[in-house]
C-alpha positions as CSV (number, residue, x, y, z in Angstrom):
1,M,147.0,88.9,72.2
2,Q,145.9,90.5,68.7
3,T,146.4,94.2,68.7
4,N,145.2,96.6,66.0
5,F,147.5,99.3,65.9
6,T,147.9,101.6,62.9
7,P,151.2,102.0,60.8
8,E,151.2,105.6,61.9
9,Q,151.1,104.4,65.6
10,L,153.8,101.9,65.1
11,R,156.2,104.5,63.8
12,D,156.5,105.6,67.5
13,P,159.2,103.5,69.1
14,A,157.6,103.3,72.5
15,T,154.2,102.1,71.1
16,A,156.0,99.6,68.6
17,R,157.4,98.2,71.9
18,S,154.4,97.9,73.5
19,N,152.8,96.1,70.4
20,E,155.5,93.8,70.7
21,I,154.8,93.2,74.5
22,L,150.8,92.8,74.0
23,R,151.2,90.4,71.2
24,A,153.3,87.9,73.6
25,C,150.5,87.9,75.9
26,V,148.3,84.6,75.7
27,H,145.8,85.8,78.5
28,C,146.7,82.6,80.7
29,G,146.6,84.1,84.1
30,F,149.5,82.7,85.7
31,C,150.6,86.1,86.6
32,T,147.7,86.6,89.1
33,A,148.9,84.0,91.2
34,T,152.0,86.3,92.1
35,C,150.5,89.7,91.8
36,P,150.4,91.5,95.4
37,T,147.8,93.8,94.5
38,Y,145.5,90.9,93.0
39,Q,146.1,89.0,96.3
40,V,145.0,91.9,98.4
41,L,142.2,93.3,96.5
42,G,140.9,90.5,94.4
43,D,140.1,92.5,91.5
44,E,140.9,91.5,87.9
45,L,141.9,95.1,87.1
46,D,144.4,95.1,89.8
47,S,146.4,91.9,88.2
48,P,148.7,92.0,85.4
49,R,146.3,90.7,83.1
50,G,143.5,93.3,83.8
51,R,146.0,96.1,83.5
52,I,147.2,94.9,80.3
53,Y,143.7,95.1,78.9
54,L,143.6,98.6,80.3
55,I,146.6,99.7,78.8
56,K,146.1,97.8,75.4
57,D,142.9,99.7,75.1
58,M,144.2,103.2,76.1
59,L,147.2,103.1,73.7
60,E,145.3,101.2,70.9
61,N,142.7,103.9,70.6
62,D,145.3,106.7,71.2
63,R,143.1,108.1,73.8
64,P,143.9,110.1,77.0
65,A,143.9,108.5,80.1
66,D,140.7,108.1,82.3
67,E,140.1,107.9,86.1
68,K,139.5,104.2,86.0
69,T,142.7,103.3,84.2
70,V,144.8,105.7,86.2
71,T,143.4,104.2,89.6
72,H,144.5,100.7,88.7
73,I,147.9,101.7,87.0
74,D,148.7,103.6,90.1
75,R,148.0,100.7,92.5
76,C,150.6,98.5,90.5
77,L,153.7,97.9,92.6
78,S,156.2,97.3,89.6
79,C,157.3,94.6,91.6
80,L,157.6,92.7,88.4
81,A,156.8,89.5,89.8
82,C,154.5,88.8,87.1
83,M,157.5,88.7,84.8
84,T,159.2,85.9,86.7
85,T,156.0,83.8,86.5
86,C,154.8,84.6,83.1
87,P,155.5,81.8,80.7
88,S,155.2,83.7,77.6
89,G,157.9,86.1,78.5
90,V,155.7,89.3,78.5
91,H,158.2,92.3,79.7
92,Y,155.5,93.9,81.6
93,M,157.9,96.4,83.1
94,H,158.4,98.3,79.6
95,L,154.7,98.2,78.9
96,V,153.6,99.7,82.4
97,D,156.5,102.5,82.0
98,H,154.9,103.3,78.6
99,A,151.4,103.5,80.2
100,R,152.7,105.8,83.1
101,A,154.5,108.2,80.7
102,H,151.2,108.3,78.7
103,I,149.2,109.2,81.6
104,E,151.7,111.8,82.6
105,R,151.1,113.3,79.3
106,T,147.4,113.2,79.1
107,Y,145.8,113.1,82.5
108,R,145.2,115.8,84.8
109,R,145.4,114.5,88.4
110,P,143.5,116.0,91.3
111,P,145.2,119.1,92.8
112,M,146.3,117.0,96.1
113,D,148.0,114.3,93.9
114,R,149.8,117.0,91.7
115,A,151.0,118.4,94.6
116,L,152.2,115.4,96.2
117,R,153.9,114.3,93.3
118,W,155.5,117.6,92.6
119,V,156.9,117.7,96.1
120,L,158.4,113.9,95.9
121,A,160.1,114.4,92.5
122,R,161.8,117.4,94.0
123,V,162.7,116.2,97.3
124,L,163.6,112.5,97.4
125,P,166.1,112.4,94.6
126,Y,168.2,115.2,96.3
127,P,170.0,114.1,99.7
128,R,170.1,117.2,101.2
129,R,166.7,118.3,100.7
130,F,165.3,114.8,101.8
131,R,167.1,115.0,104.8
132,A,165.8,118.4,105.5
133,A,162.4,116.9,104.8
134,L,163.1,114.2,107.1
135,W,163.7,116.5,110.0
136,A,160.3,118.5,109.3
137,A,158.7,115.0,109.1
138,R,159.8,114.2,112.6
139,L,158.8,117.7,114.0
140,G,155.4,117.2,112.2
141,R,154.7,113.5,113.6
142,P,152.7,114.8,116.3
143,F,150.4,116.7,114.4
144,A,149.9,113.5,111.9
145,G,146.1,113.3,112.9
146,L,145.4,116.7,111.9
147,M,146.5,116.1,108.0
148,P,143.7,116.4,105.7
149,D,145.1,113.4,103.2
150,K,146.1,109.9,104.4
151,R,149.0,110.0,102.3
152,L,150.2,113.0,104.1
153,R,149.9,111.0,107.2
154,A,152.0,108.2,105.6
155,M,154.8,110.7,105.0
156,L,154.8,111.8,108.6
157,A,155.0,108.1,109.8
158,M,157.5,107.0,107.6
159,A,160.1,109.5,109.0
160,P,162.8,107.4,111.0
161,D,163.3,108.0,114.8
162,R,167.1,108.4,113.8
163,I,168.3,110.8,110.9
164,P,172.2,109.9,110.7
165,P,174.7,112.3,109.8
166,M,175.4,112.9,106.2
167,E,179.1,113.6,105.0
168,R,179.8,115.8,101.9
169,E,180.5,113.4,98.9
170,V,183.7,113.9,97.3
171,P,184.6,112.5,93.9
172,Q,187.7,110.4,94.7
173,V,189.3,107.0,94.0
174,L,189.5,104.9,97.0
175,P,192.3,102.6,96.3
176,A,192.6,98.7,96.7
177,E,193.9,96.9,99.8
178,G,196.7,94.8,98.6
179,E,196.6,93.9,94.8
180,R,194.1,95.5,92.8
181,R,191.7,93.1,91.1
182,R,189.1,95.3,89.8
183,R,188.5,99.2,89.2
184,V,184.6,99.8,90.0
185,A,182.7,102.9,89.9
186,L,180.1,102.8,93.0
187,M,176.5,104.6,92.8
188,T,176.1,106.2,96.0
189,G,172.3,106.9,95.2
190,C,170.2,109.7,96.8
191,A,167.6,108.5,99.5
192,Q,170.1,105.9,100.7
193,R,172.6,108.7,101.5
194,A,170.1,110.5,103.5
195,L,168.5,107.3,105.1
196,D,171.6,105.0,105.8
197,P,175.1,106.3,104.9
198,D,176.7,103.2,106.6
199,I,175.8,101.1,103.9
200,N,177.8,102.8,101.3
201,A,180.6,103.0,103.8
202,A,180.4,99.2,104.3
203,T,180.2,98.7,100.8
204,I,183.4,100.5,100.2
205,R,185.4,98.7,103.0
206,L,184.1,95.4,101.5
207,L,185.1,96.0,98.0
208,R,188.8,97.5,98.9
209,R,189.3,94.6,101.4
210,Q,188.4,92.4,98.0
211,G,191.0,94.2,95.8
212,C,189.0,96.7,94.3
213,D,189.7,100.5,93.5
214,V,186.2,102.1,94.3
215,V,185.6,105.3,92.3
216,I,183.2,107.8,93.5
217,A,182.5,109.4,90.0
218,R,182.2,113.4,89.3
219,G,178.6,114.4,88.3
220,M,176.7,111.2,89.5
221,G,173.5,111.6,91.2
222,C,170.2,110.0,91.2
223,C,169.3,107.1,88.8
224,G,166.0,108.4,88.1
225,A,163.8,105.5,89.0
226,L,161.5,107.5,91.4
227,V,160.5,110.1,88.6
228,H,160.6,107.3,86.0
229,H,158.0,105.4,87.8
230,M,155.7,108.6,88.0
231,G,156.1,108.8,84.3
232,Q,158.1,111.8,84.2
233,E,160.2,110.8,81.4
234,A,162.0,114.1,80.8
235,E,163.2,114.2,84.3
236,S,164.4,110.6,84.5
237,H,166.3,110.9,81.2
238,A,168.0,114.0,82.8
239,F,168.8,112.1,85.8
240,A,170.0,109.1,83.9
241,A,171.9,110.9,81.1
242,R,174.1,112.8,83.7
243,N,175.2,109.4,85.3
244,I,175.7,107.8,81.8
245,R,178.2,110.9,81.2
246,A,179.8,110.6,84.5
247,W,180.6,107.0,84.3
248,M,181.9,106.9,80.7
249,A,184.2,109.8,81.5
250,E,186.0,107.3,84.0
251,A,185.3,104.1,81.5
252,R,187.2,106.4,78.8
253,G,190.0,107.6,81.3
254,D,191.6,104.8,83.5
255,G,188.9,102.3,82.6
256,L,186.2,100.5,84.4
257,D,185.3,96.9,85.2
258,A,182.1,97.4,86.7
259,I,179.5,100.0,88.1
260,V,178.2,98.5,91.3
261,I,175.1,99.4,92.7
262,N,173.8,98.6,96.2
263,T,170.4,99.5,95.9
264,S,168.5,97.1,93.7
265,G,165.7,99.3,92.8
266,C,168.1,101.7,91.3
267,G,170.0,98.8,89.9
268,T,167.0,97.8,87.9
269,T,166.5,101.2,86.3
270,V,170.3,101.6,85.4
271,K,170.4,98.2,83.8
272,D,167.5,99.5,81.6
273,Y,169.3,102.6,80.4
274,G,170.2,100.9,77.3
275,H,166.5,100.5,76.4
276,M,165.6,103.7,77.8
277,F,168.2,105.5,75.6
278,R,167.8,103.1,72.6
279,D,166.7,106.0,70.0
280,D,169.1,109.0,71.7
281,P,172.6,110.2,70.6
282,L,173.7,108.7,74.0
283,A,172.4,105.1,73.1
284,A,175.9,103.8,72.6
285,D,177.1,104.9,76.1
286,A,173.8,103.9,77.7
287,A,174.1,100.5,76.3
288,E,177.4,100.1,77.8
289,V,176.7,101.7,81.3
290,S,174.0,98.9,81.3
291,R,176.4,96.3,80.4
292,L,178.6,97.3,83.0
293,T,176.5,97.6,85.9
294,V,175.9,94.9,88.6
295,D,174.3,94.6,91.8
296,V,177.0,94.5,94.8
297,S,176.2,90.6,95.4
298,E,177.0,89.7,91.6
299,L,180.3,91.5,91.9
300,L,181.1,90.0,95.3
301,A,180.1,86.5,94.3
302,D,182.8,86.6,91.7
303,L,185.3,88.3,93.9
304,M,184.7,85.9,96.9
305,R,184.4,82.7,94.5
306,D,187.7,81.0,96.0
307,T,187.0,82.2,99.5
308,P,186.6,79.2,101.8
309,P,183.4,78.8,103.5
310,V,183.0,79.3,107.3
311,D,181.3,76.9,109.4
312,P,178.5,78.2,110.9
313,N,178.4,76.1,114.1
314,A,182.2,77.4,114.9
315,A,181.2,80.3,117.3
316,R,178.7,78.2,119.0
317,R,181.6,76.0,120.0
318,G,183.8,78.8,120.9
319,I,186.0,78.8,117.8
320,A,187.0,82.2,116.7
321,G,185.7,83.4,113.2
322,T,188.0,82.5,110.5
323,N,187.5,85.6,108.6
324,A,188.4,87.8,111.4
325,R,191.8,89.8,110.7
326,P,194.1,90.0,113.8
327,E,194.2,93.9,113.5
328,D,190.4,94.3,113.8
329,R,189.8,91.4,116.3
330,G,192.0,89.7,119.0
331,Q,193.2,86.2,118.0
332,D,191.0,84.7,120.7
333,E,188.4,86.9,120.1
334,P,185.2,84.9,118.4
335,W,183.4,86.8,115.7
336,E,180.2,86.8,117.1
337,G,178.1,86.7,114.1
338,T,179.0,83.2,112.9
339,G,176.0,81.1,113.1
340,M,173.5,84.1,113.7
341,R,170.1,83.4,112.2
342,V,169.3,85.7,109.0
343,A,166.1,85.9,107.4
344,Y,166.8,87.1,103.8
345,H,164.3,89.4,102.4
346,S,164.8,89.2,98.6
347,A,163.7,92.7,97.3
348,C,161.3,92.4,94.2
349,S,163.6,94.9,92.0
350,L,166.6,92.4,92.7
351,Q,164.8,88.9,92.2
352,H,162.3,90.1,89.7
353,G,163.7,93.1,88.1
354,Q,167.5,91.7,87.9
355,K,167.1,88.3,88.2
356,V,169.6,88.1,91.2
357,R,168.4,85.4,93.5
358,S,170.9,83.1,94.8
359,A,174.2,85.4,95.3
360,P,173.3,87.2,98.6
361,K,172.1,84.1,100.1
362,D,175.2,82.0,99.1
363,L,177.4,85.2,100.3
364,L,176.1,84.9,103.6
365,K,176.2,81.2,104.0
366,K,179.7,81.5,103.1
367,V,180.8,83.8,105.6
368,G,179.1,81.7,108.3
369,F,175.6,83.0,109.0
370,S,172.5,80.7,108.8
371,V,170.3,81.9,106.4
372,V,166.5,81.2,106.2
373,E,164.2,82.5,103.9
374,P,160.2,83.6,104.4
375,A,157.3,81.3,103.2
376,D,156.6,83.4,100.5
377,P,159.8,85.0,99.1
378,H,158.1,86.4,95.9
379,L,155.8,88.6,97.8
380,C,156.6,92.2,97.7
381,C,156.9,94.0,101.2
382,G,155.0,97.1,100.0
383,S,157.8,99.9,99.6
384,A,158.2,100.3,95.9
385,G,159.8,103.4,95.7
386,T,157.0,106.1,96.8
387,Y,154.3,103.3,96.6
388,N,154.3,103.3,100.5
389,L,153.3,107.0,100.7
390,M,151.0,107.0,97.6
391,Q,149.4,104.0,98.5
392,P,149.4,103.8,102.2
393,E,146.5,101.4,102.7
394,I,147.6,98.5,100.2
395,S,151.0,99.2,101.4
396,A,150.5,98.7,104.9
397,E,148.6,95.5,104.3
398,L,151.7,93.9,102.1
399,K,154.0,95.1,105.1
400,K,152.0,93.1,107.6
401,R,152.1,90.0,105.4
402,K,155.6,90.2,104.9
403,V,156.7,91.2,108.5
404,E,154.7,88.0,109.7
405,T,156.6,85.6,107.2
406,L,160.0,86.8,108.1
407,E,159.2,86.8,111.9
408,A,157.8,83.2,111.5
409,K,161.6,82.2,111.0
410,S,162.6,83.5,114.3
411,P,165.4,85.2,112.8
412,E,168.1,87.5,114.7
413,V,168.4,89.9,112.0
414,I,166.8,90.6,108.7
415,A,168.7,91.0,105.9
416,A,168.0,92.7,102.3
417,G,169.4,94.6,99.6
418,N,167.3,97.6,99.1
419,I,167.0,100.6,101.4
420,G,163.3,101.1,100.4
421,C,162.6,97.5,101.6
422,M,164.6,97.7,104.8
423,M,162.8,101.1,106.0
424,Q,159.5,99.5,105.1
425,I,160.2,96.1,107.1
426,G,161.9,98.2,109.8
427,S,158.9,100.1,110.6
428,G,157.1,96.8,111.2
429,T,159.1,94.6,113.3
430,D,161.5,94.8,116.4
431,V,163.7,92.6,114.5
432,P,167.0,94.4,113.4
433,V,167.2,95.3,109.6
434,V,170.4,95.4,107.9
435,H,172.0,95.6,104.5
436,T,173.3,92.7,103.0
437,V,176.7,94.2,102.6
438,E,177.0,95.3,106.2
439,L,176.7,91.8,107.4
440,L,179.5,90.8,104.9
441,D,181.6,93.5,105.7
442,W,181.1,92.8,109.6
443,A,182.1,88.9,108.8
444,T,185.3,89.8,106.8
445,G,186.8,92.3,109.4
446,G,184.5,95.5,109.6
447,P,182.6,96.6,112.4
448,R,179.3,95.6,113.9
449,P,176.3,96.9,111.9
450,A,175.0,99.9,113.5
451,G,171.5,98.5,112.9
452,L,172.6,95.7,115.0
453,A,174.3,97.6,117.7
454,A,171.2,99.7,118.3
455,R,168.9,96.8,119.1
456,A,171.7,94.9,120.9
């Protein structure tokens, strides 16, 4: 794609990067085939190619964002399926991030829109505030029909029926069981801590069992993804800088072999810290944090490389699960999960943002689960951070499609690696939805996932 930025414009690093991305686009339109919003709406401007034209016009002419451009950019899920499909390597993520930051600086949103974004930015990244908001939403749910805005109704509808207790997070090092093989920092997150603390508990048990010292770093917090996708650069960089300092303090102290993330939306952002801080005094540290960051499935794939696979038909024949530990289960007690039919949902941020596709499925198969995938594994479930709250109608249609394809596989349980996907899919099906690490933990000696017990 030909561009016409001036030399003065190109002195801005963000504009120079967008220029590189725009020039890589060849207008082929392959991206439209996998774009969820284009599939739902059928509007060229709601496809990656259409949005690229809008962004190019806005940035090249250095003009404030207008209502039309904002509407179509806001409808983008940032699922990044287009980046997987694109034969030219167009890095759409950095381009749309730049566009959102430009919109945030130059566009005056309607009052209700501004108010909702302000509330989300000051509630979701803070676990205790978010938990209080969930309780308030539960109390307000009977009055959802009286709400003047569909987004407020969506927020009330998303409140879970059960709000689990949340323990105070204490900076500490949880030692490996047996010989230490790795020293890793675990990002405990923000929304996930409030919605499902069992995920972090299962992750810690599993990593310790695999020989990892697990570090809960002092000063760590939200990764910044939620506000980053709203275009609020200063806020997102403040969150990121705090994490960079917290993890680098550990790395320079007793050392770190990895920074482990079990929420793939966060992982995609943290792996991009190096780019976000490329012109900042923290650039070197940010790049090192990005280098160290792995999804939990990537690390487990390495740690469990030599673990012998379990026969998925063992329990069906009445044979005890080979991964059961005597202290956790009786010698004659079969692990009832062996052979269980698991529909694996590949979160967009994991398969497209981080290019992690096979590791979670391979791990589930290795410990004895029977893994199936939906017919359209690339299709977004419609969660996408705050998207299901800000674009409830499109999100609901995508959820419906995703749930239908998952249920078509007749699973006993659905597994995913991202809390947003879990909440979104779980609100549309009676099939239990649990995190991949909860199943892996259960298979290797941990407790039955609470999500399964609740639906038993």
